[in-house]
C-alpha angles and dihedrals in degrees: 000000000000114000106225097210084068108085096218131127123284121238115257118236133198142154104213111037142343139196134181122193140157094256130046093223091057092048090051092050091052091052091048090053093050093045086054090056100269124142129240088265092052090049093049093051094047091048093046094048089053092047088054087066103035099036098039096160091063110035148356146141089290090067143068135267138206126183143177115206128185115187112227089352092275107058128096111305113235124202120209119201108195097169120139127235135233117261114271090246093056104107123160088235092058090058097041092050087058093047092248104145099171132023110263105234097222097042129098087252089069091060115096119186106284109249103185102092094049091046091052089048092050093046091049091048090055103034110011136095096193134058138223089267089070104025098053094053096093090050091048091050092050092048096047103034097032139250133230115248114241123221101252090046090051089051090056092044091055091046091053097045095114091048092051093046090057100040132103111272089337094118090056096044106028108027105063108192089005096285138088117277112259128212108282096025118131114230127192126192107185095169091055089046090055091050091050089049090055091051091046089053103038104022130224093332089068087066102040099043138023128030099341095051091043091054092050091048092047091050094049096043089047089064097041103279124151095217124130136189087249090059089057095042092051096055118121139168120243119226113202145151118271125247121229152171136203121255123176094336094314130105111228117203133202137172110264124247139323073054111077096225088116086072091065092046091053089050090052091048089055097042092047089067092062126072094234093177088070084073129056117255088246102045139121090243095053094046091046094051091047090052093049092048089049094049091052094045095046091048088053091049095051092048103043114019126094138124106314089208087069108021134035113258114186098213094164092050093048092049094045117113090241092062092057094040093057089066101030093068089059096052112110126189094219101049145021126266114253100243133157114260116251120195116183115171114283139215108047115168123224146164121226122196127187121192136176117181132202092272088052093247103162125215125185104184135177131180129179147168090205112235121033106291088002116238092346085239117127117190109252101247107006102062090230111150107212126223125239096215093132085068083079091070123096122224093219117117112227094026113118089233097047114133115260138161112291092358125142116229125236101271135213102206118098129174112197138201130191118203134180121208089347095308125113112252103165133006104195145154142179118215124210118101114254090006094069101093091046092045093051093047090048095050094044092048090048087059103036099034102030104030097237120158115241094267095048089047091054094043097053117112116269143207137189124202102212134159091355095307129101104226107204130188115239089248092068103106116254093238090059091050089051092046091052091050090052092060093048107273117142104218136195135178110249115235101217125025117281110253128307128252143204130189141170121200116207117210105194095184096053093034092231139129126216120198134194131184131189119261086206087078134043097255143096146198117255131184141170 
């Protein structure tokens, strides 16, 4: 129960419906949609479309989308993989012949075909009552009439100033008056508004063929890209079953690869073998075990995970008890495991949205343009900022995540859902690039091991063991930092906050919903 001498946020409570997002305007739009009779899926799409305008560093129609949806909170869970593919001309040999050994993150080669619009369309077809014509209106209004920049978004804008100065069309579209937008500034994006209007009128085809697609292809080819109109026209969303594991009596679900949710499940399999409650939630032991579980799981991910449409990924083998046990027996409380260093690119930006509607349809929804402000390439005439998700590929023949024609890169974005006896208990997610599997494990453990409410679980100090260094938020107590150093951890204070989370807890007996939203972002939970 929240301790009231701690000046944190309260949880938000409601009976009918609940949403939590990273921006109050998006949360409000989701509530408006549900009050007007829309479903959780309708609300998530409307909120996400708006965030693509008002939180441009994190998300947009030039990005990708994953979602987990459970009808009525007890039906079959469906996983949506809305990740884009590499152009059909993108062979590893093409890059190696040109002495390109890794994908440059602000080049056309980092742009995979944006999957978000088709994913939204597919999700609405299966679970929505409204169409783009209605749901994109708040985003259109914000783009055309202007929106006020929020503080956390301004922080990211300022941090990415150099990147935006050197991007393609970014100065024109994203640096009004030649400088980063500041909190309180009003920004308009009429070209993006016009693009959204075309999608609202003519649906997903307006984006993947015709003038809008032609403009994206012209922009990318003009700076050396291999993209074609056929690459855009061929894009489709994959609908699959989720993968899961059991943690403390709850089933925890993720989208399967090429999503990296399996990383979080491996972490849970490792952590479930330790009696975490022997240690305080803020303790050297707990932070050490979390780091070791993360190092093992991330090593697994970098070695074995790629696009299962093109390479074999042994999901069952990786999630088997034996896989975790092999490593668990080597974990020591007084020193670090000797593991090879893995260093995938860091710092992607994302929005995560969780929604439960009055019929208890549950939507766990995530949308991203990868790194902050994506590739820093804006399509010439359409105002679409393109993701740099293909920067997640390796150019290493034989590796499961090596770039190849029509292949989907190993992702970072993971929506999650916890159920108990087949019923949804908590749709949740933690944004923040490579931090996401650790963040989700941390938040879930705060609730199931330590009895936190959803807001306390999100608020609690965080750390990420990455590239051989334990990055710790300033709120981690000094004695824990010292204790971690004593057992061999290199530590550093993390500059910005680690990630941002949202969660909704469903109490079926009381018929209530409890929401929490991360103070590390601008957003909130709202219900009615």
